[in-house]
C-alpha positions in Angstrom: 14.4 16.1 23.5 13.7 13.3 21.1 10.1 13.1 22.2 9.6 16.8 21.8 11.0 16.8 18.3 8.7 14.0 17.2 5.7 15.9 18.7 6.8 18.9 16.7 7.0 16.9 13.5 3.4 15.7 14.1 2.2 19.3 14.6 3.9 20.4 11.5 2.2 17.6 9.6 -1.2 18.6 11.0 -0.7 22.2 9.7 0.4 20.9 6.3 -2.4 18.6 5.6 -5.1 20.9 7.0 -4.6 22.9 3.9 -5.7 20.0 1.8 -8.3 18.0 3.7 -10.9 18.8 6.3 -9.8 18.6 10.0 -7.3 15.7 9.7 -5.9 13.7 12.6 -2.3 12.6 13.0 -0.4 10.4 15.4 3.3 9.7 16.0 2.7 6.1 16.9 -0.1 3.6 16.3 -2.7 3.6 19.0 -3.1 0.0 20.4 -5.7 1.0 22.9 -8.9 0.8 20.7 -11.1 -2.1 21.5 -12.6 -3.9 18.5 -14.8 -6.8 19.5 -15.0 -8.4 16.1 -11.7 -9.0 14.3 -13.3 -8.5 10.9 -12.0 -9.7 7.6 -8.5 -9.7 6.2 -8.6 -7.6 3.0 -5.3 -8.4 1.4 -4.5 -12.0 0.7 -0.9 -13.0 0.7 -1.4 -15.4 -2.3 -1.7 -13.2 -5.3 -1.2 -14.2 -8.9 -1.7 -11.8 -11.9 -0.9 -11.7 -15.6 -1.1 -8.2 -17.1 -0.2 -6.4 -20.3 2.2 -3.5 -20.2 2.5 -2.1 -23.7 3.5 -5.1 -25.8 5.0 -6.9 -22.9 3.2 -9.5 -20.8 4.0 -9.5 -17.0 3.4 -12.4 -14.6 3.5 -11.5 -10.9 3.0 -13.9 -8.0 3.2 -13.5 -4.2 3.0 -16.5 -1.9 4.0 -17.4 1.7 7.3 -18.7 0.2 8.3 -16.2 -2.5 7.6 -13.2 -4.7 8.3 -13.4 -8.3 7.8 -11.3 -11.4 8.5 -12.3 -15.0 8.1 -9.9 -17.9 8.1 -11.3 -21.5 8.7 -9.0 -24.5 8.2 -9.8 -28.2 11.9 -9.1 -28.7 12.7 -12.1 -26.5 13.7 -10.0 -23.4 12.8 -11.6 -20.2 12.6 -9.2 -17.2 12.9 -11.4 -14.1 12.9 -10.6 -10.3 12.6 -13.1 -7.5 12.6 -12.9 -3.7 12.9 -16.1 -1.6 11.1 -15.2 1.7 13.5 -17.6 3.6 16.2 -15.2 2.5 14.3 -11.9 2.4 17.3 -9.6 2.2 18.3 -10.5 -1.3 16.5 -10.0 -4.7 17.5 -12.1 -7.7 17.3 -10.4 -11.1 17.8 -11.2 -14.7 16.9 -9.2 -17.8 18.6 -10.7 -20.8 17.6 -12.7 -23.9 17.7 -16.4 -23.0 16.5 -19.8 -24.2 14.0 -20.4 -21.4 10.9 -21.6 -23.2 9.6 -25.0 -22.1 9.8 -26.5 -25.6 13.4 -25.6 -26.0 13.0 -23.1 -28.8 15.0 -19.9 -28.5 13.2 -16.8 -27.3 14.2 -15.0 -30.5 12.3 -17.5 -32.6 9.0 -16.8 -30.8 6.8 -14.1 -32.3 4.5 -13.5 -29.3 5.3 -13.0 -25.7 2.0 -14.7 -24.8 3.4 -18.0 -26.0 5.7 -18.2 -23.0 5.0 -20.7 -20.3 5.4 -18.7 -17.1 4.9 -21.7 -14.8 7.9 -23.4 -16.5 10.0 -20.3 -16.2 9.0 -19.9 -12.5 10.0 -23.5 -11.8 13.4 -22.9 -13.3 13.9 -19.7 -11.3 12.9 -21.3 -8.0 15.2 -24.3 -8.5 18.0 -22.0 -9.4 18.6 -23.5 -12.9 18.6 -20.0 -14.3 21.7 -17.8 -13.8 20.6 -14.6 -11.9 22.3 -11.7 -10.3 21.9 -11.0 -6.6 21.0 -7.5 -5.3 20.9 -6.9 -1.5 17.7 -5.3 -0.5 19.8 -2.7 1.4 20.8 -1.3 -2.0 17.3 0.1 -2.3 17.3 1.5 1.2 20.9 2.9 1.8 21.3 6.2 3.5 22.9 7.7 0.4 20.0 6.6 -1.8 17.5 8.0 0.7 19.2 11.4 0.6 18.8 11.4 -3.2 15.1 10.4 -2.8 14.5 13.3 -0.4 15.5 15.7 -3.1 13.1 14.3 -5.6 9.8 15.6 -4.2 6.7 17.3 -5.4 5.3 20.4 -3.8 3.0 18.4 -1.5 4.2 16.6 1.6 3.7 12.8 1.8 1.0 13.4 4.5 -0.9 15.7 2.2 -0.8 13.2 -0.6 -2.1 10.4 1.6 -4.7 12.6 3.2 -6.0 13.8 -0.2 -6.3 10.2 -1.4 -8.2 9.1 1.8 -10.6 12.1 1.5 -11.2 11.2 -2.2 -12.1 7.6 -1.3 -13.9 8.1 2.0 -15.0 11.8 2.1 -13.9 14.6 4.4 -13.5 13.9 8.1 -16.5 14.8 10.3 -17.4 14.9 14.0 -20.6 14.2 16.0 -22.9 13.9 13.0 -26.5 13.0 14.2 -27.6 9.7 12.6 -30.7 8.5 14.5 -32.8 9.1 17.5 -34.8 6.5 19.6 -37.1 7.0 22.5 -37.8 3.9 24.7 -38.6 3.4 28.4 -39.0 7.1 28.9 -35.4 7.8 27.7 -34.3 9.4 24.5 -31.0 8.3 22.9 -29.2 10.0 20.0 -26.6 8.3 17.8 -23.7 10.4 16.6 -21.2 9.4 14.0 -17.6 10.6 13.6 -14.9 9.7 11.0 -11.2 10.8 11.1 -7.9 9.8 9.6 -4.7 8.7 11.4 -1.6 9.2 9.2 1.6 8.2 11.0 4.5 10.6 10.5 7.3 8.1 10.2 7.8 5.9 7.1 7.7 2.2 7.7 10.1 1.7 4.8 11.9 3.9 2.2 13.0 2.8 -1.2 15.1 4.3 -3.9 15.3 3.0 -7.5 18.3 4.1 -9.6 18.2 4.5 -13.4 18.2 1.2 -15.2 16.3 -0.9 -12.6 13.5 -2.8 -14.3 9.8 -2.8 -13.7 10.0 -6.4 -12.4 12.6 -5.4 -9.9 10.5 -2.5 -8.7 7.3 -4.7 -8.4 9.1 -7.4 -6.3 10.9 -4.9 -4.1 7.8 -2.9 -3.3 5.6 -6.0 -3.0 3.1 -4.6 -5.5 1.7 -6.1 -8.7 3.2 -4.8 -11.9 0.2 -2.7 -12.9 0.1 -1.0 -9.4 3.9 -0.4 -9.3 3.9 1.1 -12.7 1.0 3.4 -11.8 2.8 4.5 -8.6 6.1 5.2 -10.4 4.4 7.1 -13.2 6.6 8.9 -15.7 9.7 7.5 -14.0 9.1 4.2 -15.9 9.8 4.4 -19.6 10.5 2.0 -22.4 14.3 2.0 -22.7 16.0 -0.2 -25.3 12.8 -2.2 -25.7 12.3 -2.8 -21.9 10.4 -0.9 -19.2 13.0 0.6 -16.8 13.4 3.3 -14.3 14.5 6.3 -16.5 15.4 8.6 -13.6 16.2 8.0 -9.9 13.0 7.9 -7.9 12.1 7.4 -4.2 9.1 5.7 -2.7 8.1 5.7 1.0 5.7 3.3 2.7 3.6 4.5 5.6 0.8 3.4 8.0 -2.6 5.1 8.0 -6.1 4.4 9.3 -9.7 5.5 8.7 -11.5 5.4 12.0 -15.3 5.5 12.4 -17.0 5.9 15.8 -20.7 5.7 16.6 -21.6 7.2 20.1 -24.9 6.7 21.8 -25.7 9.7 24.0 -28.5 9.7 26.6 -28.7 13.2 28.1 -25.1 14.2 29.0 -24.0 10.5 29.2 -22.3 8.4 26.5 -23.1 4.8 27.7 -22.1 3.0 24.5 -19.8 3.3 21.5 -19.0 1.1 18.5 -16.1 1.5 16.0 -14.7 0.5 12.7 -11.1 0.7 11.6 -9.8 0.5 8.1 -6.0 0.0 7.9 -3.7 1.0 5.0 0.0 0.8 4.3 0.2 3.6 1.7 3.0 3.9 -0.8 3.9 7.5 -1.8 6.1 8.5 -4.7 6.6 12.1 -4.0 8.3 13.1 -7.2 5.2 11.8 -9.1 2.7 13.2 -6.5 1.2 9.7 -6.5 -0.1 7.3 -3.8 -1.3 3.8 -3.6 -3.4 3.4 -0.5 -3.0 -0.4 -0.2 -5.9 -1.3 2.0 -4.9 -4.2 4.3 -7.6 -4.7 6.9 -11.1 -3.7 7.7 -12.2 -4.3 11.3 -15.5 -3.5 12.9 -17.4 -4.2 16.1 -20.0 -6.8 15.5 -22.9 -4.4 16.1 -21.4 -1.4 14.3 -23.9 -1.4 11.4 -26.9 -2.0 13.7 -27.9 1.6 14.5 -31.2 0.7 16.3 -29.4 -2.0 18.3 -26.7 0.5 19.4 -29.4 2.9 20.6 -31.2 0.2 22.4 -28.0 -0.9 24.1 -27.2 2.7 25.1 -30.7 3.1 26.7 -30.3 -0.2 28.5 -26.9 0.8 29.9 -27.9 4.4 30.9 
């Protein structure tokens, strides 16, 4: 019964997204059966450090193997801080009050520009726990009560449609058996056909819900997104409240898994003796209430001969 229900969900998603993009493909679980001979290149590096402007605020975000941290500095002296120690990944530490945290000992209020803050000094104080911070269990952003609220805050499109539309915008509409090249050798003629399709998995990897008053730094660290990307995803739900960027209304975010799959098939007569593939992996974040998505490309794998069309045709003729 459970298996039948999941199959039904997948079929419903197929019908929904077919209205938005050309001939999409869906799966209930990730297919582990595809052979990829070359492991390719890791797209997303774990070590990320960015400093960005958000209005008059300056935000520092860093993600390493040991921690994620975000520090927002405002001209008013407000410091918006969120920190996750990966040795204790179930707790986020936050602080968003005016405080004397500058390296030279001057009070925040005496500083005129947020750019004068020494983020590295503040980061050190946060990591060694010399700054008083509040603890928030990560479960607070993923409780069943919160998720029920998040399910109400949706746009007209399903999450699958939103992801599919974004993939189609970036990679074009899906296609099947498009003739790319022909080669005749040794008395045999080989044709190379290309196909591209999407896999969008119908179960969210993680769901998040942010209540009113949570800060932009908290959202960025919780979602594991840079400040600029998190703000773009949350859209109009983030507003300047009492001089600080906060969640102005409850908003839900879901994280999924998706793929763009390319196949190149060599056909000699009625036989298909050789095939090469490329797989691009994503963990998309969808904010349904905002009709927004961040594709979040994570990996790009390809067979070592994927881009060698002539070589593929020659291999197919050799094997036929």
